[in-house]
C-alpha positions as CSV (number, residue, x, y, z in Angstrom):
1,M,-22.4,-23.4,-14.7
2,L,-25.2,-21.2,-13.7
3,R,-27.9,-19.1,-15.3
4,K,-31.7,-18.5,-14.9
5,K,-34.4,-20.9,-16.0
6,W,-35.5,-18.6,-18.8
7,L,-32.0,-18.8,-20.3
8,F,-32.2,-22.5,-20.7
9,S,-33.8,-22.5,-24.1
10,L,-31.3,-20.1,-25.6
11,V,-29.0,-21.4,-28.3
12,L,-25.8,-19.4,-28.1
13,T,-23.2,-18.9,-30.7
14,V,-19.8,-20.2,-29.7
15,T,-18.2,-16.9,-30.7
16,C,-20.0,-13.7,-31.1
17,I,-19.5,-10.0,-30.6
18,L,-22.4,-8.2,-29.0
19,G,-23.4,-5.0,-30.6
20,L,-20.4,-5.0,-33.0
21,V,-19.3,-6.8,-36.1
22,D,-17.0,-9.9,-35.6
23,T,-13.7,-9.1,-37.2
24,G,-12.5,-12.7,-37.1
25,S,-9.0,-13.5,-36.1
26,I,-8.0,-10.2,-34.5
27,S,-4.3,-10.5,-33.9
28,A,-4.1,-7.2,-32.1
29,A,-7.1,-7.3,-29.8
30,S,-6.4,-4.2,-28.0
31,S,-6.4,-0.7,-29.4
32,N,-6.3,2.8,-27.8
33,D,-10.1,2.9,-27.4
34,T,-11.1,-0.8,-27.4
35,L,-11.0,-3.6,-24.8
36,T,-11.7,-7.1,-26.2
37,V,-13.2,-9.4,-23.6
38,A,-13.6,-13.2,-23.8
39,T,-16.4,-14.7,-21.8
40,S,-19.0,-17.6,-21.9
41,G,-22.4,-15.9,-22.0
42,T,-23.8,-19.0,-20.3
43,L,-22.7,-18.7,-16.7
44,Y,-25.4,-17.1,-14.5
45,P,-25.1,-14.7,-12.8
46,T,-21.5,-14.0,-14.0
47,S,-22.0,-13.8,-17.8
48,Y,-25.4,-14.5,-19.4
49,H,-28.0,-13.2,-21.8
50,D,-31.0,-11.2,-20.5
51,S,-34.2,-13.0,-21.5
52,K,-35.9,-9.9,-22.8
53,T,-33.1,-7.8,-24.4
54,K,-30.9,-10.8,-25.3
55,K,-28.0,-8.6,-24.3
56,L,-25.0,-10.0,-22.4
57,T,-25.1,-9.1,-18.8
58,G,-23.9,-10.4,-15.4
59,Y,-21.6,-9.5,-12.5
60,D,-18.3,-10.0,-14.3
61,V,-19.7,-8.3,-17.4
62,E,-20.9,-5.3,-15.4
63,V,-17.5,-5.1,-13.6
64,I,-15.4,-5.1,-16.8
65,K,-17.7,-2.6,-18.4
66,A,-17.2,-0.3,-15.4
67,V,-13.5,-0.8,-15.6
68,A,-13.4,-0.1,-19.3
69,K,-15.5,3.0,-18.9
70,K,-13.1,4.5,-16.4
71,M,-10.3,3.6,-18.8
72,H,-12.2,5.4,-21.6
73,K,-12.4,2.3,-23.7
74,K,-15.3,0.6,-25.6
75,V,-15.9,-3.1,-24.8
76,V,-16.1,-5.9,-27.5
77,F,-17.3,-9.2,-26.1
78,K,-16.5,-12.6,-27.7
79,E,-18.1,-15.8,-26.4
80,Y,-16.2,-19.1,-26.0
81,N,-16.1,-22.2,-23.8
82,V,-13.5,-22.2,-21.0
83,D,-10.6,-23.4,-23.2
84,G,-11.6,-21.0,-25.9
85,M,-11.5,-18.0,-23.5
86,L,-8.0,-18.9,-22.3
87,T,-6.7,-19.5,-25.8
88,A,-8.1,-16.2,-27.0
89,V,-6.2,-14.3,-24.3
90,K,-3.0,-16.3,-24.8
91,S,-3.1,-15.8,-28.6
92,G,-4.0,-12.1,-28.4
93,K,-7.5,-12.4,-29.8
94,A,-8.8,-11.0,-26.5
95,D,-7.2,-8.7,-24.0
96,V,-8.9,-10.2,-21.0
97,A,-11.2,-13.1,-20.0
98,I,-14.0,-12.9,-17.4
99,N,-16.0,-15.9,-16.2
100,D,-15.7,-16.4,-12.5
101,F,-12.0,-17.4,-12.9
102,A,-10.2,-18.5,-9.8
103,I,-6.9,-16.7,-9.1
104,S,-5.0,-20.0,-9.0
105,P,-1.2,-20.7,-8.9
106,V,-1.5,-22.9,-12.1
107,R,-3.3,-20.2,-14.0
108,Q,-0.9,-17.5,-12.8
109,K,1.9,-19.4,-14.5
110,S,0.4,-18.7,-17.9
111,Y,-1.6,-15.4,-17.4
112,L,-1.7,-12.3,-15.3
113,M,-4.7,-11.8,-13.1
114,S,-6.4,-8.8,-11.5
115,T,-7.0,-8.3,-7.8
116,P,-10.0,-10.3,-6.6
117,I,-13.5,-9.2,-7.6
118,K,-15.2,-12.0,-5.7
119,H,-14.6,-14.4,-2.8
120,S,-16.5,-17.6,-2.3
121,F,-16.2,-21.3,-1.5
122,N,-17.3,-24.5,-3.2
123,S,-20.2,-26.9,-2.9
124,L,-21.8,-30.1,-4.1
125,V,-25.2,-30.3,-5.8
126,V,-26.9,-33.8,-5.4
127,R,-30.3,-35.4,-5.6
128,A,-32.4,-34.3,-2.6
129,N,-34.1,-37.6,-1.9
130,D,-30.9,-39.7,-1.4
131,N,-27.9,-37.2,-1.5
132,S,-27.0,-39.2,-4.7
133,G,-25.5,-41.7,-2.2
134,I,-23.0,-39.1,-1.0
135,H,-22.6,-38.5,2.7
136,K,-18.9,-38.2,3.1
137,W,-16.0,-37.5,0.8
138,A,-15.1,-41.1,0.3
139,D,-18.5,-41.6,-1.3
140,L,-17.5,-39.7,-4.4
141,K,-15.5,-42.7,-5.6
142,G,-17.3,-44.2,-8.6
143,K,-19.9,-41.5,-8.7
144,R,-20.4,-39.5,-12.0
145,S,-19.3,-35.8,-11.8
146,A,-20.9,-33.3,-14.2
147,G,-18.8,-30.4,-15.4
148,E,-16.7,-28.9,-18.2
149,A,-13.5,-30.6,-19.3
150,G,-10.3,-29.0,-18.0
151,T,-11.9,-27.3,-15.1
152,N,-10.5,-27.6,-11.6
153,Y,-13.8,-29.2,-10.4
154,Q,-13.5,-32.0,-12.9
155,R,-9.8,-32.5,-12.1
156,L,-10.6,-32.7,-8.4
157,A,-13.6,-35.0,-8.9
158,Q,-11.4,-37.4,-10.9
159,Q,-8.6,-37.2,-8.3
160,L,-11.2,-38.3,-5.7
161,G,-12.2,-41.3,-7.7
162,A,-15.3,-39.9,-9.5
163,K,-16.0,-40.5,-13.1
164,P,-16.0,-37.1,-15.0
165,V,-19.0,-36.6,-17.4
166,N,-17.9,-33.6,-19.5
167,Y,-20.1,-30.9,-21.1
168,D,-19.1,-28.1,-23.6
169,N,-20.4,-24.7,-22.4
170,V,-24.0,-25.9,-21.9
171,T,-26.7,-24.2,-19.9
172,N,-27.7,-25.0,-16.4
173,D,-30.8,-26.9,-17.2
174,I,-28.8,-29.7,-18.8
175,Y,-26.5,-30.1,-15.8
176,L,-29.4,-30.1,-13.3
177,R,-31.7,-32.3,-15.4
178,D,-29.0,-35.0,-15.8
179,V,-28.3,-35.1,-12.1
180,K,-32.0,-35.4,-11.3
181,K,-32.5,-38.2,-13.9
182,G,-29.4,-40.1,-12.6
183,K,-27.3,-39.6,-15.7
184,T,-24.8,-37.9,-13.4
185,D,-24.6,-37.9,-9.6
186,F,-23.2,-34.5,-8.5
187,I,-22.0,-31.1,-9.6
188,M,-19.0,-29.4,-8.0
189,N,-19.1,-25.7,-8.3
190,D,-19.0,-22.3,-6.6
191,Y,-21.6,-22.1,-3.8
192,Y,-23.2,-18.9,-4.8
193,L,-23.6,-20.0,-8.5
194,Q,-25.1,-23.3,-7.4
195,K,-27.5,-21.7,-4.9
196,L,-28.8,-19.3,-7.5
197,A,-29.2,-22.0,-10.1
198,L,-31.3,-24.1,-7.8
199,K,-33.4,-21.1,-6.9
200,A,-34.0,-20.4,-10.5
201,V,-35.5,-23.9,-11.1
202,P,-38.4,-24.7,-8.7
203,N,-39.1,-28.3,-7.9
204,N,-35.7,-29.4,-9.3
205,G,-35.3,-32.3,-6.9
206,L,-31.8,-31.3,-6.0
207,K,-30.0,-29.7,-3.1
208,I,-26.6,-28.5,-1.9
209,I,-25.0,-30.7,0.8
210,P,-24.6,-28.3,3.7
211,N,-21.8,-30.1,5.6
212,M,-19.5,-30.6,2.6
213,Y,-18.3,-27.1,1.7
214,F,-14.8,-27.1,0.4
215,T,-11.9,-25.0,-1.0
216,T,-8.8,-26.0,-2.9
217,N,-5.3,-24.7,-3.4
218,E,-6.4,-23.3,-6.7
219,D,-9.2,-21.1,-5.5
220,G,-8.4,-19.7,-2.1
221,K,-7.3,-16.3,-3.4
222,G,-10.7,-15.4,-4.9
223,E,-11.9,-14.8,-8.5
224,G,-10.5,-12.3,-10.9
225,I,-10.0,-11.1,-14.4
226,I,-7.5,-13.0,-16.7
227,I,-5.0,-10.8,-18.6
228,G,-2.4,-11.7,-21.1
229,K,0.9,-12.7,-19.5
230,S,3.0,-9.9,-21.1
231,N,0.4,-7.1,-20.6
232,K,1.5,-5.8,-17.2
233,K,0.5,-2.3,-18.2
234,L,-3.1,-3.4,-18.7
235,Q,-3.0,-5.4,-15.4
236,K,-2.0,-2.2,-13.6
237,Q,-4.7,-0.2,-15.3
238,V,-7.4,-2.7,-14.5
239,N,-6.3,-3.0,-10.8
240,T,-6.2,0.8,-10.4
241,Q,-9.8,1.0,-11.6
242,L,-11.0,-2.0,-9.5
243,A,-9.5,-0.3,-6.4
244,Q,-11.5,2.8,-7.2
245,L,-14.7,0.8,-7.8
246,K,-14.2,-1.0,-4.5
247,K,-13.4,2.2,-2.6
248,N,-16.5,4.1,-3.8
249,G,-18.8,1.1,-3.1
250,S,-19.6,0.3,-6.7
251,L,-18.1,-3.2,-6.7
252,S,-20.1,-4.1,-3.6
253,K,-23.3,-2.7,-5.1
254,M,-22.8,-4.8,-8.3
255,A,-22.1,-7.9,-6.2
256,K,-25.3,-7.5,-4.2
257,K,-27.3,-6.9,-7.4
258,Y,-26.3,-10.2,-9.0
259,Y,-25.5,-12.5,-6.0
260,G,-27.8,-11.1,-3.3
261,A,-24.7,-11.0,-1.1
262,D,-21.5,-8.9,-0.9
263,V,-19.2,-11.4,-2.5
264,T,-16.4,-8.9,-2.6
265,K,-15.8,-9.8,1.1
266,K,-14.5,-13.2,2.3
267,P,-17.3,-15.4,3.5
268,S,-17.5,-16.7,7.1
269,V,-18.6,-20.4,6.8
270,H,-17.4,-23.7,8.0
271,I,-15.2,-25.4,5.4
272,S,-15.3,-29.2,5.6
273,K,-12.2,-29.8,3.6
274,K,-9.4,-28.0,1.7
275,F,-8.1,-30.1,-1.2
276,T,-4.8,-29.9,-3.0
277,I,-5.3,-30.5,-6.7
278,Q,-2.5,-32.6,-8.1
279,S,-1.7,-30.5,-11.1
280,N,1.1,-32.7,-12.2
281,K,-1.3,-35.5,-12.8
282,Y,-4.5,-33.7,-13.6
283,A,-3.3,-31.1,-16.0
284,G,-5.4,-28.0,-16.7
285,Q,-5.0,-24.5,-18.0
């Protein structure tokens, strides 16, 4: 969901390759010297465009670049919404997808995933003046939840009785503006992403509820890189390079650069609730 205030005015192409020519429907995404990566380009600080250079950057972007470099591969980025990223990997148009993806049991049925590159927990953004009327979990019933269709956050919000208001790969200013104006009531998302989004927009009239941090059965293993289900060789290569980046401190350095905290380590914070998302009823990729 998150990216800096200066990114809000950018109009992003749904699919683009940065620095290279788009070759359209690439059936064989991978080659001996290329790694094709699906991402959003709109999720600060994971995958976003620098305001001055307009180049794609972010924590996940820098991590996959470091991995590819150690594998002696060039990186080709393609930008999609969440469903588009997953479809690109499944169809072979991309080798991997990066976008703060939780290592979830549901996702692991359809894809391979790397070892964790980030650990976190979840939070609720609400209006600061009245908490959007939310003071306990039962208060979510009937409230309007802002998010992207098909995400675990929207599935959980609906499960708890909220009314999903879905957006398609939009920038943070739209999410935050709509909560402030009362078009929606809350945003469920990763704590670090939400904290940075609020910091990037002064006088936003919003806050994170401090006593309602949560986790789910779909995100407790951290976040990682999505890889095609049949590409076990690539998974092994990616994990080998991630282990080296973690051992030499590079992964931690990148985490601190983008998050202001070492998100490669599990956080120590009080979790109000651990939810089980009913995947049989609230289907998601």
